[in-house]
N, CA, C and O atoms as a GROMACS GRO file, in nm:
protein
  548
    1UNK      N    1   0.084  -0.119   0.000
    1UNK     CA    2   0.000   0.000   0.000
    1UNK      C    3   0.089   0.125   0.000
    1UNK      O    4   0.188   0.131   0.073
    2UNK      N    5   0.053   0.223  -0.080
    2UNK     CA    6   0.132   0.344  -0.096
    2UNK      C    7   0.087   0.449   0.004
    2UNK      O    8  -0.032   0.475   0.020
    3UNK      N    9   0.184   0.507   0.071
    3UNK     CA   10   0.156   0.613   0.167
    3UNK      C   11   0.167   0.748   0.096
    3UNK      O   12   0.278   0.793   0.066
    4UNK      N   13   0.054   0.812   0.068
    4UNK     CA   14   0.053   0.939  -0.004
    4UNK      C   15   0.122   1.050   0.075
    4UNK      O   16   0.161   1.152   0.017
    5UNK      N   17   0.138   1.032   0.204
    5UNK     CA   18   0.197   1.135   0.289
    5UNK      C   19   0.347   1.115   0.308
    5UNK      O   20   0.410   1.192   0.381
    6UNK      N   21   0.405   1.014   0.245
    6UNK     CA   22   0.547   0.990   0.264
    6UNK      C   23   0.629   1.105   0.206
    6UNK      O   24   0.581   1.183   0.124
    7UNK      N   25   0.750   1.113   0.250
    7UNK     CA   26   0.840   1.220   0.209
    7UNK      C   27   0.906   1.185   0.076
    7UNK      O   28   0.959   1.075   0.060
    8UNK      N   29   0.902   1.276  -0.017
    8UNK     CA   30   0.965   1.258  -0.147
    8UNK      C   31   1.082   1.355  -0.161
    8UNK      O   32   1.083   1.461  -0.099
    9UNK      N   33   1.180   1.316  -0.243
    9UNK     CA   34   1.297   1.399  -0.265
    9UNK      C   35   1.279   1.495  -0.382
    9UNK      O   36   1.350   1.596  -0.391
   10UNK      N   37   1.186   1.465  -0.471
   10UNK     CA   38   1.170   1.547  -0.591
   10UNK      C   39   1.031   1.524  -0.648
   10UNK      O   40   0.973   1.417  -0.630
   11UNK      N   41   0.979   1.625  -0.716
   11UNK     CA   42   0.852   1.609  -0.786
   11UNK      C   43   0.848   1.701  -0.907
   11UNK      O   44   0.911   1.807  -0.909
   12UNK      N   45   0.772   1.658  -1.009
   12UNK     CA   46   0.762   1.732  -1.134
   12UNK      C   47   0.620   1.720  -1.186
   12UNK      O   48   0.564   1.610  -1.193
   13UNK      N   49   0.561   1.833  -1.223
   13UNK     CA   50   0.424   1.834  -1.272
   13UNK      C   51   0.418   1.824  -1.424
   13UNK      O   52   0.507   1.873  -1.494
   14UNK      N   53   0.312   1.760  -1.474
   14UNK     CA   54   0.289   1.740  -1.617
   14UNK      C   55   0.142   1.764  -1.648
   14UNK      O   56   0.058   1.773  -1.558
   15UNK      N   57   0.112   1.774  -1.778
   15UNK     CA   58  -0.024   1.770  -1.830
   15UNK      C   59  -0.026   1.668  -1.943
   15UNK      O   60   0.063   1.668  -2.028
   16UNK      N   61  -0.126   1.580  -1.944
   16UNK     CA   62  -0.137   1.479  -2.049
   16UNK      C   63  -0.169   1.548  -2.182
   16UNK      O   64  -0.256   1.634  -2.190
   17UNK      N   65  -0.095   1.508  -2.286
   17UNK     CA   66  -0.117   1.560  -2.420
   17UNK      C   67  -0.200   1.460  -2.499
   17UNK      O   68  -0.190   1.339  -2.477
   18UNK      N   69  -0.282   1.510  -2.592
   18UNK     CA   70  -0.374   1.425  -2.669
   18UNK      C   71  -0.305   1.304  -2.731
   18UNK      O   72  -0.358   1.193  -2.724
   19UNK      N   73  -0.190   1.324  -2.791
   19UNK     CA   74  -0.125   1.215  -2.864
   19UNK      C   75  -0.068   1.106  -2.772
   19UNK      O   76  -0.021   1.004  -2.822
   20UNK      N   77  -0.071   1.126  -2.642
   20UNK     CA   78  -0.024   1.025  -2.548
   20UNK      C   79  -0.134   0.923  -2.514
   20UNK      O   80  -0.109   0.824  -2.445
   21UNK      N   81  -0.254   0.949  -2.564
   21UNK     CA   82  -0.368   0.862  -2.533
   21UNK      C   83  -0.391   0.762  -2.645
   21UNK      O   84  -0.362   0.788  -2.761
   22UNK      N   85  -0.444   0.646  -2.607
   22UNK     CA   86  -0.475   0.542  -2.705
   22UNK      C   87  -0.621   0.552  -2.748
   22UNK      O   88  -0.690   0.648  -2.714
   23UNK      N   89  -0.668   0.452  -2.821
   23UNK     CA   90  -0.806   0.453  -2.871
   23UNK      C   91  -0.910   0.453  -2.760
   23UNK      O   92  -1.024   0.493  -2.782
   24UNK      N   93  -0.872   0.407  -2.641
   24UNK     CA   94  -0.964   0.406  -2.528
   24UNK      C   95  -0.976   0.543  -2.462
   24UNK      O   96  -1.058   0.563  -2.372
   25UNK      N   97  -0.893   0.639  -2.506
   25UNK     CA   98  -0.898   0.773  -2.450
   25UNK      C   99  -0.817   0.789  -2.322
   25UNK      O  100  -0.830   0.890  -2.252
   26UNK      N  101  -0.734   0.691  -2.291
   26UNK     CA  102  -0.650   0.699  -2.171
   26UNK      C  103  -0.503   0.693  -2.213
   26UNK      O  104  -0.470   0.650  -2.324
   27UNK      N  105  -0.416   0.737  -2.124
   27UNK     CA  106  -0.273   0.736  -2.153
   27UNK      C  107  -0.228   0.593  -2.179
   27UNK      O  108  -0.257   0.502  -2.101
   28UNK      N  109  -0.156   0.574  -2.289
   28UNK     CA  110  -0.102   0.443  -2.324
   28UNK      C  111  -0.004   0.400  -2.217
   28UNK      O  112   0.073   0.482  -2.165
   29UNK      N  113  -0.005   0.271  -2.183
   29UNK     CA  114   0.078   0.223  -2.073
   29UNK      C  115   0.226   0.256  -2.092
   29UNK      O  116   0.296   0.281  -1.994
   30UNK      N  117   0.276   0.255  -2.214
   30UNK     CA  118   0.418   0.282  -2.237
   30UNK      C  119   0.455   0.428  -2.212
   30UNK      O  120   0.571   0.458  -2.181
   31UNK      N  121   0.360   0.518  -2.223
   31UNK     CA  122   0.387   0.661  -2.205
   31UNK      C  123   0.423   0.691  -2.059
   31UNK      O  124   0.501   0.783  -2.032
   32UNK      N  125   0.369   0.616  -1.966
   32UNK     CA  126   0.402   0.636  -1.824
   32UNK      C  127   0.552   0.618  -1.802
   32UNK      O  128   0.611   0.685  -1.717
   33UNK      N  129   0.614   0.528  -1.878
   33UNK     CA  130   0.759   0.510  -1.866
   33UNK      C  131   0.833   0.638  -1.904
   33UNK      O  132   0.936   0.670  -1.844
   34UNK      N  133   0.781   0.711  -2.003
   34UNK     CA  134   0.841   0.840  -2.041
   34UNK      C  135   0.829   0.941  -1.928
   34UNK      O  136   0.924   1.014  -1.899
   35UNK      N  137   0.713   0.947  -1.866
   35UNK     CA  138   0.694   1.040  -1.754
   35UNK      C  139   0.793   1.010  -1.641
   35UNK      O  140   0.856   1.100  -1.585
   36UNK      N  141   0.805   0.881  -1.610
   36UNK     CA  142   0.894   0.840  -1.502
   36UNK      C  143   1.039   0.873  -1.537
   36UNK      O  144   1.114   0.924  -1.454
   37UNK      N  145   1.079   0.842  -1.661
   37UNK     CA  146   1.216   0.866  -1.704
   37UNK      C  147   1.248   1.015  -1.703
   37UNK      O  148   1.354   1.056  -1.653
   38UNK      N  149   1.159   1.096  -1.757
   38UNK     CA  150   1.184   1.241  -1.760
   38UNK      C  151   1.201   1.297  -1.618
   38UNK      O  152   1.286   1.382  -1.594
   39UNK      N  153   1.120   1.249  -1.526
   39UNK     CA  154   1.131   1.295  -1.388
   39UNK      C  155   1.265   1.253  -1.327
   39UNK      O  156   1.329   1.333  -1.258
   40UNK      N  157   1.308   1.129  -1.352
   40UNK     CA  158   1.440   1.087  -1.302
   40UNK      C  159   1.551   1.173  -1.360
   40UNK      O  160   1.641   1.215  -1.287
   41UNK      N  161   1.544   1.200  -1.489
   41UNK     CA  162   1.648   1.281  -1.553
   41UNK      C  163   1.650   1.423  -1.496
   41UNK      O  164   1.758   1.477  -1.470
   42UNK      N  165   1.534   1.482  -1.478
   42UNK     CA  166   1.528   1.618  -1.422
   42UNK      C  167   1.580   1.620  -1.278
   42UNK      O  168   1.649   1.713  -1.237
   43UNK      N  169   1.547   1.515  -1.204
   43UNK     CA  170   1.598   1.505  -1.066
   43UNK      C  171   1.750   1.499  -1.067
   43UNK      O  172   1.816   1.572  -0.992
   44UNK      N  173   1.807   1.413  -1.150
   44UNK     CA  174   1.953   1.401  -1.156
   44UNK      C  175   2.017   1.533  -1.201
   44UNK      O  176   2.120   1.573  -1.147
   45UNK      N  177   1.957   1.600  -1.299
   45UNK     CA  178   2.009   1.730  -1.341
   45UNK      C  179   2.003   1.832  -1.228
   45UNK      O  180   2.092   1.916  -1.216
   46UNK      N  181   1.899   1.825  -1.146
   46UNK     CA  182   1.888   1.917  -1.032
   46UNK      C  183   1.999   1.893  -0.931
   46UNK      O  184   2.032   1.980  -0.851
   47UNK      N  185   2.057   1.772  -0.937
   47UNK     CA  186   2.168   1.735  -0.849
   47UNK      C  187   2.303   1.749  -0.921
   47UNK      O  188   2.406   1.703  -0.872
   48UNK      N  189   2.299   1.814  -1.039
   48UNK     CA  190   2.421   1.838  -1.119
   48UNK      C  191   2.481   1.709  -1.174
   48UNK      O  192   2.602   1.700  -1.192
   49UNK      N  193   2.396   1.609  -1.200
   49UNK     CA  194   2.441   1.484  -1.260
   49UNK      C  195   2.391   1.485  -1.405
   49UNK      O  196   2.270   1.475  -1.430
   50UNK      N  197   2.484   1.496  -1.500
   50UNK     CA  198   2.452   1.514  -1.641
   50UNK      C  199   2.489   1.388  -1.719
   50UNK      O  200   2.605   1.348  -1.722
   51UNK      N  201   2.389   1.326  -1.783
   51UNK     CA  202   2.411   1.203  -1.859
   51UNK      C  203   2.515   1.220  -1.968
   51UNK      O  204   2.602   1.135  -1.985
   52UNK      N  205   2.506   1.329  -2.044
   52UNK     CA  206   2.598   1.350  -2.157
   52UNK      C  207   2.742   1.362  -2.108
   52UNK      O  208   2.833   1.305  -2.167
   53UNK      N  209   2.761   1.438  -2.000
   53UNK     CA  210   2.897   1.454  -1.947
   53UNK      C  211   2.952   1.322  -1.892
   53UNK      O  212   3.069   1.291  -1.911
   54UNK      N  213   2.867   1.246  -1.825
   54UNK     CA  214   2.910   1.116  -1.775
   54UNK      C  215   2.946   1.023  -1.892
   54UNK      O  216   3.046   0.951  -1.886
   55UNK      N  217   2.865   1.025  -1.996
   55UNK     CA  218   2.891   0.939  -2.112
   55UNK      C  219   3.027   0.972  -2.175
   55UNK      O  220   3.099   0.883  -2.220
   56UNK      N  221   3.058   1.101  -2.179
   56UNK     CA  222   3.188   1.143  -2.236
   56UNK      C  223   3.304   1.086  -2.154
   56UNK      O  224   3.414   1.070  -2.206
   57UNK      N  225   3.279   1.056  -2.027
   57UNK     CA  226   3.382   0.997  -1.940
   57UNK      C  227   3.376   0.844  -1.942
   57UNK      O  228   3.452   0.778  -1.870
   58UNK      N  229   3.288   0.787  -2.025
   58UNK     CA  230   3.277   0.641  -2.034
   58UNK      C  231   3.180   0.580  -1.935
   58UNK      O  232   3.173   0.458  -1.920
   59UNK      N  233   3.103   0.666  -1.865
   59UNK     CA  234   3.008   0.618  -1.764
   59UNK      C  235   2.866   0.633  -1.818
   59UNK      O  236   2.825   0.741  -1.861
   60UNK      N  237   2.792   0.522  -1.816
   60UNK     CA  238   2.653   0.526  -1.860
   60UNK      C  239   2.563   0.480  -1.747
   60UNK      O  240   2.592   0.381  -1.679
   61UNK      N  241   2.454   0.552  -1.728
   61UNK     CA  242   2.353   0.517  -1.628
   61UNK      C  243   2.239   0.449  -1.702
   61UNK      O  244   2.181   0.505  -1.795
   62UNK      N  245   2.208   0.328  -1.660
   62UNK     CA  246   2.106   0.250  -1.731
   62UNK      C  247   2.005   0.191  -1.632
   62UNK      O  248   2.035   0.168  -1.515
   63UNK      N  249   1.887   0.167  -1.683
   63UNK     CA  250   1.782   0.100  -1.606
   63UNK      C  251   1.801  -0.050  -1.624
   63UNK      O  252   1.814  -0.099  -1.737
   64UNK      N  253   1.803  -0.122  -1.514
   64UNK     CA  254   1.816  -0.268  -1.522
   64UNK      C  255   1.684  -0.340  -1.493
   64UNK      O  256   1.668  -0.456  -1.528
   65UNK      N  257   1.590  -0.269  -1.429
   65UNK     CA  258   1.461  -0.332  -1.396
   65UNK      C  259   1.358  -0.224  -1.365
   65UNK      O  260   1.388  -0.121  -1.305
   66UNK      N  261   1.235  -0.251  -1.407
   66UNK     CA  262   1.122  -0.164  -1.373
   66UNK      C  263   1.004  -0.252  -1.333
   66UNK      O  264   0.968  -0.347  -1.402
   67UNK      N  265   0.946  -0.218  -1.219
   67UNK     CA  266   0.818  -0.277  -1.177
   67UNK      C  267   0.719  -0.163  -1.174
   67UNK      O  268   0.745  -0.059  -1.114
   68UNK      N  269   0.605  -0.183  -1.237
   68UNK     CA  270   0.507  -0.074  -1.242
   68UNK      C  271   0.367  -0.129  -1.215
   68UNK      O  272   0.326  -0.231  -1.271
   69UNK      N  273   0.296  -0.059  -1.128
   69UNK     CA  274   0.157  -0.092  -1.097
   69UNK      C  275   0.070   0.024  -1.145
   69UNK      O  276   0.086   0.137  -1.100
   70UNK      N  277  -0.020  -0.007  -1.237
   70UNK     CA  278  -0.114   0.094  -1.288
   70UNK      C  279  -0.237   0.090  -1.198
   70UNK      O  280  -0.304  -0.012  -1.188
   71UNK      N  281  -0.267   0.202  -1.134
   71UNK     CA  282  -0.375   0.207  -1.036
   71UNK      C  283  -0.500   0.278  -1.088
   71UNK      O  284  -0.612   0.233  -1.064
   72UNK      N  285  -0.480   0.388  -1.160
   72UNK     CA  286  -0.592   0.468  -1.208
   72UNK      C  287  -0.548   0.540  -1.336
   72UNK      O  288  -0.442   0.602  -1.337
   73UNK      N  289  -0.627   0.533  -1.444
   73UNK     CA  290  -0.582   0.591  -1.572
   73UNK      C  291  -0.584   0.743  -1.574
   73UNK      O  292  -0.662   0.808  -1.504
   74UNK      N  293  -0.497   0.797  -1.659
   74UNK     CA  294  -0.496   0.939  -1.688
   74UNK      C  295  -0.554   0.959  -1.828
   74UNK      O  296  -0.540   0.872  -1.914
   75UNK      N  297  -0.617   1.075  -1.851
   75UNK     CA  298  -0.677   1.108  -1.981
   75UNK      C  299  -0.625   1.243  -2.029
   75UNK      O  300  -0.559   1.316  -1.954
   76UNK      N  301  -0.655   1.275  -2.153
   76UNK     CA  302  -0.609   1.400  -2.212
   76UNK      C  303  -0.642   1.521  -2.125
   76UNK      O  304  -0.752   1.533  -2.072
   77UNK      N  305  -0.545   1.609  -2.112
   77UNK     CA  306  -0.553   1.734  -2.034
   77UNK      C  307  -0.549   1.714  -1.883
   77UNK      O  308  -0.552   1.812  -1.809
   78UNK      N  309  -0.542   1.590  -1.835
   78UNK     CA  310  -0.528   1.568  -1.690
   78UNK      C  311  -0.395   1.626  -1.644
   78UNK      O  312  -0.293   1.614  -1.712
   79UNK      N  313  -0.398   1.687  -1.530
   79UNK     CA  314  -0.276   1.736  -1.467
   79UNK      C  315  -0.235   1.633  -1.362
   79UNK      O  316  -0.319   1.574  -1.294
   80UNK      N  317  -0.103   1.614  -1.351
   80UNK     CA  318  -0.054   1.515  -1.256
   80UNK      C  319   0.087   1.550  -1.213
   80UNK      O  320   0.154   1.634  -1.274
   81UNK      N  321   0.132   1.485  -1.108
   81UNK     CA  322   0.265   1.507  -1.055
   81UNK      C  323   0.334   1.372  -1.038
   81UNK      O  324   0.274   1.275  -0.992
   82UNK      N  325   0.462   1.368  -1.076
   82UNK     CA  326   0.544   1.249  -1.053
   82UNK      C  327   0.637   1.282  -0.938
   82UNK      O  328   0.709   1.382  -0.941
   83UNK      N  329   0.636   1.196  -0.836
   83UNK     CA  330   0.720   1.216  -0.718
   83UNK      C  331   0.817   1.099  -0.707
   83UNK      O  332   0.786   0.988  -0.748
   84UNK      N  333   0.935   1.127  -0.651
   84UNK     CA  334   1.031   1.017  -0.638
   84UNK      C  335   1.114   1.028  -0.512
   84UNK      O  336   1.133   1.134  -0.453
   85UNK      N  337   1.162   0.910  -0.473
   85UNK     CA  338   1.262   0.898  -0.367
   85UNK      C  339   1.369   0.803  -0.420
   85UNK      O  340   1.342   0.722  -0.509
   86UNK      N  341   1.488   0.814  -0.366
   86UNK     CA  342   1.597   0.726  -0.407
   86UNK      C  343   1.658   0.659  -0.285
   86UNK      O  344   1.654   0.711  -0.173
   87UNK      N  345   1.714   0.543  -0.311
   87UNK     CA  346   1.791   0.474  -0.207
   87UNK      C  347   1.887   0.378  -0.275
   87UNK      O  348   1.862   0.330  -0.385
   88UNK      N  349   1.996   0.353  -0.208
   88UNK     CA  350   2.094   0.258  -0.257
   88UNK      C  351   2.050   0.118  -0.215
   88UNK      O  352   1.998   0.099  -0.105
   89UNK      N  353   2.071   0.020  -0.302
   89UNK     CA  354   2.041  -0.120  -0.271
   89UNK      C  355   2.167  -0.200  -0.303
   89UNK      O  356   2.194  -0.229  -0.420
   90UNK      N  357   2.242  -0.235  -0.202
   90UNK     CA  358   2.369  -0.302  -0.223
   90UNK      C  359   2.474  -0.202  -0.271
   90UNK      O  360   2.464  -0.082  -0.246
   91UNK      N  361   2.573  -0.253  -0.341
   91UNK     CA  362   2.682  -0.167  -0.386
   91UNK      C  363   2.663  -0.109  -0.525
   91UNK      O  364   2.723  -0.007  -0.558
   92UNK      N  365   2.579  -0.174  -0.608
   92UNK     CA  366   2.573  -0.132  -0.748
   92UNK      C  367   2.436  -0.081  -0.793
   92UNK      O  368   2.423  -0.029  -0.903
   93UNK      N  369   2.334  -0.097  -0.711
   93UNK     CA  370   2.199  -0.057  -0.754
   93UNK      C  371   2.151   0.069  -0.682
   93UNK      O  372   2.169   0.086  -0.562
   94UNK      N  373   2.089   0.156  -0.761
   94UNK     CA  374   2.020   0.271  -0.707
   94UNK      C  375   1.873   0.254  -0.740
   94UNK      O  376   1.836   0.235  -0.856
   95UNK      N  377   1.788   0.259  -0.638
   95UNK     CA  378   1.645   0.237  -0.655
   95UNK      C  379   1.573   0.371  -0.654
   95UNK      O  380   1.590   0.453  -0.564
   96UNK      N  381   1.492   0.392  -0.757
   96UNK     CA  382   1.403   0.508  -0.764
   96UNK      C  383   1.263   0.457  -0.740
   96UNK      O  384   1.211   0.378  -0.820
   97UNK      N  385   1.201   0.500  -0.632
   97UNK     CA  386   1.061   0.468  -0.610
   97UNK      C  387   0.982   0.588  -0.656
   97UNK      O  388   1.004   0.700  -0.607
   98UNK      N  389   0.891   0.567  -0.751
   98UNK     CA  390   0.820   0.678  -0.813
   98UNK      C  391   0.669   0.656  -0.808
   98UNK      O  392   0.620   0.546  -0.830
   99UNK      N  393   0.598   0.764  -0.778
   99UNK     CA  394   0.453   0.762  -0.774
   99UNK      C  395   0.399   0.874  -0.860
   99UNK      O  396   0.453   0.985  -0.860
  100UNK      N  397   0.292   0.845  -0.932
  100UNK     CA  398   0.221   0.947  -1.011
  100UNK      C  399   0.086   0.969  -0.946
  100UNK      O  400   0.009   0.876  -0.924
  101UNK      N  401   0.057   1.097  -0.915
  101UNK     CA  402  -0.069   1.135  -0.854
  101UNK      C  403  -0.143   1.234  -0.943
  101UNK      O  404  -0.082   1.323  -1.002
  102UNK      N  405  -0.274   1.218  -0.953
  102UNK     CA  406  -0.356   1.314  -1.026
  102UNK      C  407  -0.360   1.445  -0.947
  102UNK      O  408  -0.347   1.446  -0.825
  103UNK      N  409  -0.379   1.554  -1.020
  103UNK     CA  410  -0.395   1.686  -0.956
  103UNK      C  411  -0.530   1.744  -0.995
  103UNK      O  412  -0.569   1.732  -1.111
  104UNK      N  413  -0.601   1.804  -0.905
  104UNK     CA  414  -0.565   1.833  -0.767
  104UNK      C  415  -0.607   1.723  -0.668
  104UNK      O  416  -0.587   1.738  -0.547
  105UNK      N  417  -0.664   1.613  -0.718
  105UNK     CA  418  -0.722   1.511  -0.629
  105UNK      C  419  -0.619   1.435  -0.546
  105UNK      O  420  -0.650   1.383  -0.439
  106UNK      N  421  -0.496   1.430  -0.597
  106UNK     CA  422  -0.388   1.355  -0.531
  106UNK      C  423  -0.422   1.206  -0.524
  106UNK      O  424  -0.391   1.139  -0.426
  107UNK      N  425  -0.486   1.156  -0.631
  107UNK     CA  426  -0.520   1.014  -0.640
  107UNK      C  427  -0.405   0.940  -0.707
  107UNK      O  428  -0.354   0.985  -0.809
  108UNK      N  429  -0.364   0.827  -0.649
  108UNK     CA  430  -0.254   0.750  -0.704
  108UNK      C  431  -0.293   0.690  -0.839
  108UNK      O  432  -0.393   0.620  -0.851
  109UNK      N  433  -0.212   0.719  -0.942
  109UNK     CA  434  -0.235   0.665  -1.076
  109UNK      C  435  -0.136   0.552  -1.106
  109UNK      O  436  -0.172   0.452  -1.167
  110UNK      N  437  -0.011   0.570  -1.063
  110UNK     CA  438   0.093   0.472  -1.092
  110UNK      C  439   0.191   0.466  -0.975
  110UNK      O  440   0.224   0.568  -0.914
  111UNK      N  441   0.236   0.345  -0.946
  111UNK     CA  442   0.347   0.326  -0.852
  111UNK      C  443   0.452   0.245  -0.927
  111UNK      O  444   0.420   0.142  -0.987
  112UNK      N  445   0.578   0.291  -0.923
  112UNK     CA  446   0.685   0.220  -0.994
  112UNK      C  447   0.810   0.212  -0.908
  112UNK      O  448   0.839   0.302  -0.829
  113UNK      N  449   0.882   0.104  -0.926
  113UNK     CA  450   1.013   0.088  -0.866
  113UNK      C  451   1.109   0.065  -0.982
  113UNK      O  452   1.097  -0.031  -1.057
  114UNK      N  453   1.204   0.158  -0.995
  114UNK     CA  454   1.299   0.155  -1.106
  114UNK      C  455   1.438   0.134  -1.048
  114UNK      O  456   1.483   0.208  -0.961
  115UNK      N  457   1.506   0.032  -1.098
  115UNK     CA  458   1.641   0.003  -1.050
  115UNK      C  459   1.740   0.041  -1.159
  115UNK      O  460   1.729  -0.002  -1.273
  116UNK      N  461   1.836   0.124  -1.121
  116UNK     CA  462   1.938   0.168  -1.214
  116UNK      C  463   2.076   0.127  -1.168
  116UNK      O  464   2.101   0.106  -1.049
  117UNK      N  465   2.166   0.117  -1.264
  117UNK     CA  466   2.306   0.085  -1.235
  117UNK      C  467   2.394   0.177  -1.319
  117UNK      O  468   2.350   0.236  -1.418
  118UNK      N  469   2.519   0.187  -1.277
  118UNK     CA  470   2.618   0.261  -1.354
  118UNK      C  471   2.714   0.164  -1.421
  118UNK      O  472   2.755   0.064  -1.362
  119UNK      N  473   2.748   0.195  -1.545
  119UNK     CA  474   2.843   0.115  -1.620
  119UNK      C  475   2.961   0.203  -1.657
  119UNK      O  476   2.944   0.312  -1.711
  120UNK      N  477   3.081   0.155  -1.628
  120UNK     CA  478   3.203   0.224  -1.666
  120UNK      C  479   3.266   0.143  -1.778
  120UNK      O  480   3.326   0.038  -1.756
  121UNK      N  481   3.252   0.195  -1.901
  121UNK     CA  482   3.300   0.123  -2.020
  121UNK      C  483   3.244  -0.019  -2.024
  121UNK      O  484   3.314  -0.114  -2.057
  122UNK      N  485   3.115  -0.030  -1.989
  122UNK     CA  486   3.045  -0.158  -1.996
  122UNK      C  487   3.052  -0.244  -1.873
  122UNK      O  488   2.987  -0.348  -1.867
  123UNK      N  489   3.130  -0.205  -1.774
  123UNK     CA  490   3.143  -0.285  -1.651
  123UNK      C  491   3.066  -0.219  -1.537
  123UNK      O  492   3.069  -0.096  -1.521
  124UNK      N  493   2.996  -0.302  -1.458
  124UNK     CA  494   2.923  -0.249  -1.342
  124UNK      C  495   3.016  -0.173  -1.250
  124UNK      O  496   3.132  -0.211  -1.231
  125UNK      N  497   2.965  -0.064  -1.194
  125UNK     CA  498   3.044   0.012  -1.098
  125UNK      C  499   2.964   0.035  -0.972
  125UNK      O  500   2.841   0.030  -0.973
  126UNK      N  501   3.033   0.061  -0.863
  126UNK     CA  502   2.967   0.089  -0.736
  126UNK      C  503   2.898   0.225  -0.745
  126UNK      O  504   2.949   0.318  -0.808
  127UNK      N  505   2.783   0.235  -0.681
  127UNK     CA  506   2.706   0.359  -0.683
  127UNK      C  507   2.791   0.477  -0.634
  127UNK      O  508   2.788   0.584  -0.694
  128UNK      N  509   2.868   0.456  -0.526
  128UNK     CA  510   2.946   0.566  -0.471
  128UNK      C  511   3.060   0.610  -0.562
  128UNK      O  512   3.120   0.716  -0.539
  129UNK      N  513   3.093   0.531  -0.666
  129UNK     CA  514   3.197   0.568  -0.761
  129UNK      C  515   3.143   0.655  -0.875
  129UNK      O  516   3.221   0.712  -0.951
  130UNK      N  517   3.011   0.665  -0.887
  130UNK     CA  518   2.951   0.746  -0.992
  130UNK      C  519   2.958   0.892  -0.947
  130UNK      O  520   2.905   0.927  -0.842
  131UNK      N  521   3.022   0.978  -1.028
  131UNK     CA  522   3.036   1.119  -0.989
  131UNK      C  523   2.900   1.183  -0.958
  131UNK      O  524   2.808   1.179  -1.039
  132UNK      N  525   2.890   1.242  -0.839
  132UNK     CA  526   2.768   1.312  -0.797
  132UNK      C  527   2.669   1.227  -0.723
  132UNK      O  528   2.579   1.281  -0.658
  133UNK      N  529   2.680   1.094  -0.729
  133UNK     CA  530   2.582   1.008  -0.666
  133UNK      C  531   2.593   1.006  -0.514
  133UNK      O  532   2.498   0.965  -0.447
  134UNK      N  533   2.704   1.048  -0.459
  134UNK     CA  534   2.714   1.057  -0.313
  134UNK      C  535   2.615   1.158  -0.260
  134UNK      O  536   2.575   1.151  -0.143
  135UNK      N  537   2.575   1.254  -0.344
  135UNK     CA  538   2.476   1.356  -0.306
  135UNK      C  539   2.336   1.298  -0.290
  135UNK      O  540   2.251   1.356  -0.222
  136UNK      N  541   2.310   1.183  -0.353
  136UNK     CA  542   2.175   1.126  -0.353
  136UNK      C  543   2.145   1.046  -0.228
  136UNK      O  544   2.029   1.012  -0.204
  137UNK      N  545   2.243   1.016  -0.149
  137UNK     CA  546   2.223   0.932  -0.031
  137UNK      C  547   2.166   1.011   0.084
  137UNK      O  548   2.143   0.956   0.192
   0.00000   0.00000   0.00000
């Protein structure tokens, strides 16, 4: 069960665009992955962690697993917020727990757990070795 009152480290507001909806008039399930990804990227940028700069150094941040629970659909013009928290899991995994809530109702639409890892020239690296990731703890 999701605690709507839990503390989040970051949040980003969106509005559903017409082309994100399928024939049923609701957001296509794959589009939620874009919302989640964009929020993670904006969060990392807010922490001065830049994907392009890391890539130039041979470090790539990749998703290794996503679990997503669809709770309530979004439709065209719906306003919503994506919230996230992060935590380290072991030495190589960073977990992003993300929730999407409708606005202004604050109704849970999606809950996701996204696991990311860092690769240095294709080899797994420890989270604390990724430049800037010590700030996320």
